[in-house]
C-alpha positions as CSV (number, residue, x, y, z in Angstrom):
1,X,-77.8,-114.7,-140.5
2,X,-77.1,-110.9,-141.7
3,X,-77.7,-108.0,-139.3
4,X,-76.1,-104.8,-138.4
5,X,-74.9,-103.9,-135.3
6,X,-74.4,-100.7,-134.4
7,X,-74.4,-97.9,-131.6
8,X,-77.7,-96.5,-130.6
9,X,-79.3,-93.3,-132.5
10,X,-81.3,-91.4,-130.2
11,X,-84.5,-91.8,-132.9
12,X,-84.4,-95.4,-132.5
13,X,-84.6,-95.2,-128.8
14,X,-88.6,-96.5,-128.6
15,X,-88.1,-99.3,-130.5
16,X,-85.0,-100.3,-129.2
17,X,-86.1,-100.2,-125.6
18,X,-89.6,-101.7,-126.7
19,X,-87.7,-104.9,-127.8
20,X,-86.2,-104.8,-124.2
21,X,-89.3,-104.9,-122.6
22,X,-90.7,-107.5,-125.1
23,X,-87.5,-109.7,-123.8
24,X,-88.3,-109.2,-120.4
25,X,-92.2,-110.5,-120.7
26,X,-93.7,-108.1,-122.8
27,X,-95.3,-105.6,-119.8
28,X,-94.9,-102.3,-120.9
29,X,-93.4,-100.1,-118.0
30,X,-94.9,-97.5,-116.5
31,X,-94.7,-93.8,-118.1
32,X,-92.5,-92.8,-115.4
33,X,-89.7,-95.3,-115.2
34,X,-89.9,-95.2,-119.2
35,X,-89.4,-91.8,-119.2
36,X,-86.6,-91.9,-116.6
37,X,-84.7,-94.3,-118.3
38,X,-85.0,-92.6,-121.4
39,X,-83.0,-89.5,-120.1
40,X,-80.1,-92.2,-118.5
41,X,-80.0,-93.7,-121.3
42,X,-76.2,-92.6,-123.2
43,X,-76.5,-93.5,-126.6
44,X,-73.6,-93.5,-127.9
45,X,-72.6,-95.7,-125.3
46,X,-75.3,-98.3,-126.5
47,X,-76.1,-101.0,-128.7
48,X,-78.7,-102.6,-130.5
49,X,-78.3,-105.0,-133.4
50,X,-80.8,-105.1,-135.7
51,X,-82.3,-107.3,-138.7
52,X,-83.5,-105.4,-141.8
53,X,-85.7,-102.6,-139.8
54,X,-86.1,-104.7,-136.7
55,X,-84.1,-104.4,-133.6
56,X,-83.4,-108.0,-132.3
57,X,-80.9,-106.9,-129.7
58,X,-79.7,-104.6,-127.4
59,X,-77.2,-103.6,-124.7
60,X,-76.4,-100.5,-122.8
61,X,-73.2,-98.8,-120.7
62,X,-73.7,-96.0,-118.1
63,X,-71.0,-94.4,-117.1
64,X,-70.2,-95.3,-113.4
65,X,-67.3,-94.6,-110.6
66,X,-67.2,-97.8,-108.7
67,X,-66.2,-97.9,-105.0
68,X,-63.2,-100.4,-103.9
69,X,-61.0,-101.3,-101.2
70,X,-59.1,-98.1,-99.7
71,X,-61.9,-95.9,-100.5
72,X,-61.2,-95.4,-104.2
73,X,-63.9,-94.0,-107.4
74,X,-63.0,-96.6,-110.1
75,X,-64.4,-95.8,-113.6
76,X,-66.6,-98.6,-114.7
77,X,-69.2,-98.9,-117.5
78,X,-72.6,-100.3,-116.3
79,X,-73.7,-102.7,-118.5
80,X,-77.7,-102.7,-118.8
81,X,-80.8,-103.2,-121.0
82,X,-79.4,-106.4,-122.3
83,X,-81.6,-108.3,-124.3
84,X,-82.3,-110.6,-127.3
85,X,-85.2,-111.1,-129.3
86,X,-86.8,-114.9,-128.6
87,X,-86.5,-115.2,-132.5
88,X,-82.8,-114.7,-132.6
89,X,-81.6,-116.7,-129.6
90,X,-78.8,-119.2,-130.1
91,X,-77.4,-117.0,-133.0
92,X,-74.4,-115.2,-131.6
93,X,-76.5,-112.0,-130.9
94,X,-75.4,-111.8,-127.2
95,X,-71.8,-112.8,-127.9
96,X,-71.3,-110.0,-130.9
97,X,-72.9,-107.3,-127.9
98,X,-70.4,-108.4,-125.4
99,X,-67.6,-108.5,-127.6
100,X,-68.3,-105.0,-129.1
101,X,-69.3,-103.3,-125.6
102,X,-65.7,-104.9,-123.7
103,X,-63.7,-103.6,-127.0
104,X,-65.4,-100.4,-126.2
105,X,-65.1,-100.3,-122.3
106,X,-61.3,-100.8,-122.8
107,X,-61.0,-98.4,-125.6
108,X,-62.8,-96.0,-123.1
109,X,-60.3,-96.5,-121.0
110,X,-62.6,-98.1,-118.3
111,X,-61.0,-100.7,-115.7
112,X,-64.1,-102.7,-114.9
113,X,-67.4,-103.4,-116.3
114,X,-70.5,-104.2,-113.7
115,X,-73.8,-105.4,-114.3
116,X,-76.8,-107.1,-112.2
117,X,-77.9,-110.2,-114.3
118,X,-81.2,-111.4,-114.8
119,X,-80.1,-114.9,-114.8
120,X,-76.7,-115.8,-112.8
121,X,-75.6,-118.5,-115.4
122,X,-75.5,-116.0,-118.7
123,X,-72.1,-113.5,-117.9
124,X,-69.9,-116.3,-116.3
125,X,-68.8,-116.9,-120.3
126,X,-68.1,-113.5,-120.6
127,X,-65.7,-112.9,-117.6
128,X,-67.8,-111.7,-115.2
129,X,-67.5,-113.0,-111.6
130,X,-70.0,-112.6,-108.7
131,X,-68.6,-109.7,-106.4
132,X,-71.0,-109.1,-103.9
133,X,-74.3,-110.3,-102.7
134,X,-77.3,-108.8,-100.8
135,X,-79.3,-109.9,-98.0
136,X,-83.2,-109.7,-97.8
137,X,-85.2,-110.2,-95.1
138,X,-88.6,-110.3,-93.3
139,X,-88.2,-108.7,-90.2
140,X,-91.5,-110.0,-87.8
141,X,-92.0,-106.8,-85.3
142,X,-94.7,-108.5,-83.1
143,X,-91.5,-111.0,-81.6
144,X,-88.6,-109.0,-82.8
145,X,-86.9,-106.1,-79.9
146,X,-84.3,-104.1,-81.0
147,X,-81.6,-103.0,-78.4
148,X,-79.9,-99.6,-79.5
149,X,-76.7,-98.1,-78.9
150,X,-75.9,-94.5,-76.3
151,X,-77.1,-91.5,-77.8
152,X,-79.8,-93.2,-80.1
153,X,-82.1,-91.0,-78.3
154,X,-80.5,-87.9,-79.3
155,X,-81.2,-88.2,-82.9
156,X,-84.7,-86.5,-84.2
157,X,-87.0,-88.1,-87.0
158,X,-89.1,-86.3,-89.3
159,X,-91.6,-87.1,-91.8
160,X,-90.6,-85.3,-94.9
161,X,-91.9,-85.7,-98.9
162,X,-89.5,-87.7,-100.4
163,X,-88.8,-85.5,-103.0
164,X,-88.1,-82.2,-100.8
165,X,-85.7,-84.7,-98.7
166,X,-84.3,-86.1,-102.0
167,X,-81.0,-83.6,-101.4
168,X,-80.5,-84.6,-97.6
169,X,-80.8,-88.0,-98.8
170,X,-78.1,-87.8,-101.6
171,X,-75.9,-86.4,-99.6
172,X,-76.0,-88.9,-96.7
173,X,-75.3,-91.4,-99.5
174,X,-72.8,-89.7,-101.1
175,X,-70.7,-89.8,-98.0
176,X,-71.4,-93.6,-97.3
177,X,-69.8,-94.6,-101.1
178,X,-66.0,-94.4,-100.1
179,X,-66.7,-96.7,-96.8
180,X,-67.9,-99.6,-98.7
181,X,-66.9,-101.5,-102.0
182,X,-69.5,-101.8,-104.5
183,X,-71.4,-99.0,-104.2
184,X,-71.7,-96.2,-106.9
185,X,-70.8,-92.5,-107.0
186,X,-74.5,-91.0,-108.2
187,X,-74.1,-88.7,-110.9
188,X,-76.4,-85.9,-112.0
189,X,-80.0,-87.4,-112.8
190,X,-79.6,-90.9,-110.7
191,X,-80.8,-88.7,-107.8
192,X,-84.2,-89.4,-109.8
193,X,-83.9,-93.3,-109.2
194,X,-85.2,-94.0,-105.5
195,X,-87.8,-91.7,-105.6
196,X,-89.2,-93.8,-108.6
197,X,-92.6,-94.7,-107.4
198,X,-95.4,-95.1,-110.4
199,X,-98.8,-95.8,-108.6
200,X,-99.4,-99.5,-110.9
201,X,-96.8,-101.3,-109.2
202,X,-97.4,-100.6,-105.5
203,X,-99.5,-104.0,-105.3
204,X,-101.7,-102.0,-102.4
205,X,-99.4,-100.3,-100.4
206,X,-99.1,-96.5,-99.8
207,X,-97.1,-94.1,-101.8
208,X,-93.2,-93.5,-101.1
209,X,-92.4,-92.1,-97.9
210,X,-89.4,-90.8,-96.1
211,X,-88.3,-90.0,-92.7
212,X,-85.2,-87.9,-92.1
213,X,-82.9,-88.6,-88.6
214,X,-81.1,-85.7,-87.7
215,X,-78.7,-84.0,-85.0
216,X,-78.6,-80.0,-84.8
217,X,-80.6,-79.7,-87.6
218,X,-78.1,-81.8,-90.1
219,X,-79.2,-85.1,-91.5
220,X,-77.6,-88.3,-90.4
221,X,-79.6,-90.9,-91.8
222,X,-82.6,-91.8,-93.9
223,X,-85.4,-94.3,-94.9
224,X,-87.3,-94.1,-97.8
225,X,-90.3,-96.8,-97.6
226,X,-93.7,-97.4,-98.2
227,X,-96.5,-99.2,-95.9
228,X,-98.9,-101.5,-96.8
229,X,-101.8,-101.9,-94.5
230,X,-103.4,-105.4,-93.9
231,X,-106.1,-106.5,-91.1
232,X,-106.9,-110.7,-89.9
233,X,-109.5,-111.2,-87.5
234,X,-106.9,-110.6,-84.4
235,X,-106.0,-107.4,-85.7
236,X,-103.5,-105.1,-87.8
237,X,-100.7,-107.0,-89.9
238,X,-99.5,-104.5,-91.9
239,X,-96.2,-104.5,-93.6
240,X,-93.6,-101.8,-93.8
241,X,-91.5,-101.8,-97.3
242,X,-88.3,-100.6,-97.1
243,X,-86.7,-99.0,-100.8
244,X,-83.3,-97.6,-99.0
245,X,-81.6,-96.4,-96.3
246,X,-78.6,-95.1,-94.9
247,X,-77.2,-93.5,-91.7
248,X,-73.6,-92.1,-90.9
249,X,-73.2,-93.2,-87.3
250,X,-74.6,-96.2,-85.5
251,X,-76.9,-94.2,-83.1
252,X,-78.6,-92.1,-86.1
253,X,-78.4,-95.8,-88.0
254,X,-80.3,-97.7,-84.7
255,X,-83.0,-95.0,-84.8
256,X,-84.0,-95.0,-88.5
257,X,-84.5,-99.2,-87.9
258,X,-86.3,-98.4,-84.5
259,X,-88.6,-96.2,-86.3
260,X,-89.2,-98.4,-89.3
261,X,-90.0,-101.0,-86.5
262,X,-91.9,-99.3,-84.9
263,X,-94.5,-98.0,-86.6
264,X,-98.1,-98.4,-86.0
265,X,-100.4,-101.1,-87.2
266,X,-97.3,-102.7,-89.1
267,X,-96.3,-106.3,-87.6
268,X,-93.8,-107.0,-90.9
269,X,-90.7,-104.7,-92.1
270,X,-89.4,-106.3,-95.6
271,X,-85.9,-105.2,-96.3
272,X,-84.9,-106.1,-99.9
273,X,-81.4,-105.5,-100.0
274,X,-78.8,-105.0,-97.5
275,X,-75.0,-105.9,-97.6
276,X,-74.8,-109.3,-95.5
277,X,-72.5,-107.8,-92.7
278,X,-75.8,-105.3,-92.2
279,X,-75.2,-104.5,-88.2
280,X,-79.1,-104.1,-87.6
281,X,-78.8,-107.9,-87.2
282,X,-76.8,-107.6,-84.2
283,X,-79.6,-105.0,-82.5
284,X,-82.4,-107.7,-83.2
285,X,-83.2,-109.8,-80.3
286,X,-84.2,-112.6,-82.4
287,X,-82.3,-112.7,-86.0
288,X,-84.4,-116.0,-86.4
289,X,-87.5,-114.3,-86.5
290,X,-86.0,-112.2,-89.4
291,X,-85.9,-114.9,-92.6
292,X,-82.7,-114.2,-93.8
293,X,-81.9,-114.9,-97.8
294,X,-78.6,-114.2,-99.5
295,X,-78.6,-113.8,-103.6
296,X,-75.9,-112.9,-106.2
297,X,-75.7,-108.6,-106.6
298,X,-73.0,-107.4,-108.6
299,X,-70.9,-109.0,-111.2
300,X,-67.8,-107.7,-112.4
301,X,-65.4,-108.1,-115.1
302,X,-61.9,-107.1,-114.9
303,X,-61.4,-105.1,-118.3
304,X,-58.3,-103.6,-118.1
305,X,-56.5,-105.8,-115.4
306,X,-53.5,-103.8,-114.3
307,X,-55.1,-100.5,-114.2
308,X,-57.9,-102.2,-112.3
309,X,-55.4,-103.4,-109.5
310,X,-53.5,-100.7,-109.7
311,X,-56.7,-98.6,-108.8
312,X,-57.6,-100.0,-105.2
313,X,-55.5,-100.4,-101.9
314,X,-54.7,-104.2,-100.1
315,X,-55.8,-104.9,-96.4
316,X,-52.3,-106.8,-95.6
317,X,-49.0,-106.5,-98.1
318,X,-48.7,-108.6,-101.2
319,X,-46.5,-109.7,-103.6
320,X,-47.1,-112.0,-106.0
321,X,-46.9,-113.5,-109.5
322,X,-50.7,-114.0,-110.9
323,X,-51.3,-116.0,-114.1
324,X,-54.4,-114.9,-115.4
325,X,-56.6,-116.8,-118.1
326,X,-58.9,-114.3,-120.3
327,X,-59.8,-115.8,-123.6
328,X,-62.2,-113.1,-124.4
329,X,-60.0,-110.2,-123.3
330,X,-56.5,-111.5,-124.7
331,X,-55.2,-108.4,-123.5
332,X,-55.4,-109.8,-119.8
333,X,-53.6,-113.0,-120.5
334,X,-50.3,-113.7,-119.0
335,X,-48.3,-113.2,-115.8
336,X,-49.2,-110.5,-113.9
337,X,-46.6,-109.1,-110.5
338,X,-48.8,-107.7,-108.0
339,X,-46.9,-105.6,-105.1
340,X,-49.2,-103.5,-103.0
341,X,-50.1,-102.6,-99.3
342,X,-52.9,-100.7,-97.7
343,X,-51.2,-97.1,-99.4
344,X,-51.3,-98.4,-103.4
345,X,-50.1,-100.9,-105.8
346,X,-47.8,-101.6,-108.9
347,X,-49.0,-104.4,-111.5
348,X,-46.5,-105.2,-114.1
349,X,-46.1,-107.9,-116.5
350,X,-43.5,-110.5,-115.5
351,X,-41.8,-113.7,-116.7
352,X,-41.2,-114.7,-113.4
353,X,-42.7,-118.1,-112.4
354,X,-46.5,-117.9,-111.6
355,X,-47.5,-118.3,-108.1
356,X,-50.9,-118.2,-108.5
357,X,-52.9,-119.2,-111.4
358,X,-57.0,-118.2,-112.0
359,X,-59.3,-117.0,-114.7
360,X,-60.6,-113.5,-115.2
361,X,-64.0,-114.5,-114.0
362,X,-62.4,-115.2,-110.1
363,X,-60.0,-112.0,-110.3
364,X,-63.5,-110.2,-110.7
365,X,-65.6,-111.9,-107.9
366,X,-62.3,-111.4,-105.6
367,X,-61.5,-108.0,-106.7
368,X,-64.1,-106.0,-104.2
369,X,-62.6,-107.8,-101.4
370,X,-66.4,-109.7,-100.7
371,X,-65.2,-113.5,-102.4
372,X,-62.0,-114.9,-100.7
373,X,-59.4,-116.2,-103.2
374,X,-59.2,-119.3,-100.5
375,X,-62.9,-120.1,-100.9
376,X,-62.3,-120.0,-104.3
377,X,-59.4,-122.0,-104.0
378,X,-61.6,-124.8,-102.2
379,X,-63.9,-124.9,-105.0
380,X,-60.4,-125.7,-107.3
381,X,-61.1,-122.5,-109.2
382,X,-57.4,-120.9,-107.9
383,X,-54.7,-122.7,-108.0
384,X,-51.5,-122.6,-105.3
385,X,-48.3,-122.9,-107.3
386,X,-46.3,-121.3,-104.9
387,X,-46.7,-122.7,-101.1
388,X,-48.1,-119.8,-99.0
389,X,-49.2,-117.4,-101.7
390,X,-52.9,-118.3,-101.9
391,X,-53.1,-116.8,-97.9
392,X,-51.0,-113.9,-98.4
393,X,-53.3,-113.1,-101.6
394,X,-56.7,-113.7,-100.3
395,X,-55.8,-111.6,-97.1
396,X,-54.3,-108.8,-99.0
397,X,-57.6,-109.0,-101.2
398,X,-60.2,-108.8,-98.3
399,X,-62.2,-105.9,-97.4
400,X,-63.1,-104.7,-93.6
401,X,-66.6,-104.9,-94.8
402,X,-69.0,-106.8,-97.0
403,X,-69.0,-105.2,-100.4
404,X,-72.5,-104.0,-101.3
405,X,-74.1,-102.6,-104.6
406,X,-77.4,-100.5,-103.1
407,X,-79.5,-100.4,-106.4
408,X,-79.6,-101.9,-109.2
409,X,-79.4,-100.6,-112.9
């Protein structure tokens, strides 16, 4: 097969994106969605594969900063818009794009690459590990009651048009980012994503709504949501569809959740994506009536191993020699001594004997602290060479809160 893999030219965007839509089922996106993604696409960081004058492969990389344990923001390539034409599957198109992309990310000096996967099975072979998980829930508000902490009644709630509340919501979101690994610091333009609300995809629900939680006139929490009214012979059984929410303290957090669970004529709150340790689980009277489910979230790939390991801090002191295998990015392969604590870390090549052995995929899974090295070892994916090294490193790599990706890209 003779194909041309090259950086995307702005004039080619429509055909390039059209190939992506075709690969994801052929349903054209709403005009508002398409315009937003065109505005956010960084053509100079995107590639396409062309067979003659036909685009048969796409891959992009957003410029992100990702929060990591310790509160730092680390440059990361947000891998996105990956597709291969059905006529060109099993011909090496995806591998060639992944190869080019990771070479570019390393050259750009970005220690990490991250993505969300349409099919989780795809990206492990390129060194990506599942680093965050997300919780879905459906709260039966007819049967579930909330117990709220002191101070909740002091929080004022106000309905505001989402576009008018955007700046306040973004300010709350920005303050939350350093406190939880896996969150993305939103660059200019990305504030439009939470407001995206094409009428054609509402499925009978209302337009997007926003409630602001305020204390002394300052926004301390928010929720973006819609409502879908429904009726049965027994009465109303509508659904609140939560899109995004955030709060700066327990009282504001509880006030927002109490509001969502108390909207008239609604009997269910649908929660599509929250951290697995989200605190509302401790406010509800009956968690069994909340239909909890967990799935993979952010897939993370360590691109520059020493830079990545030095960019985060560690929950406990650690001094361990890691032997890492990375066939796709061979510059990471070898033995590395990691020494770190809550103040910082160093990581450098060493000839000392290995104390733990693992692949770069497992290192990516453990990097944000949501997957323990001990758990991976239990699956045979991490091997302890020096007795005690596993417990030491597993504790050090942990995080006080579960890492979480609040939105896709």
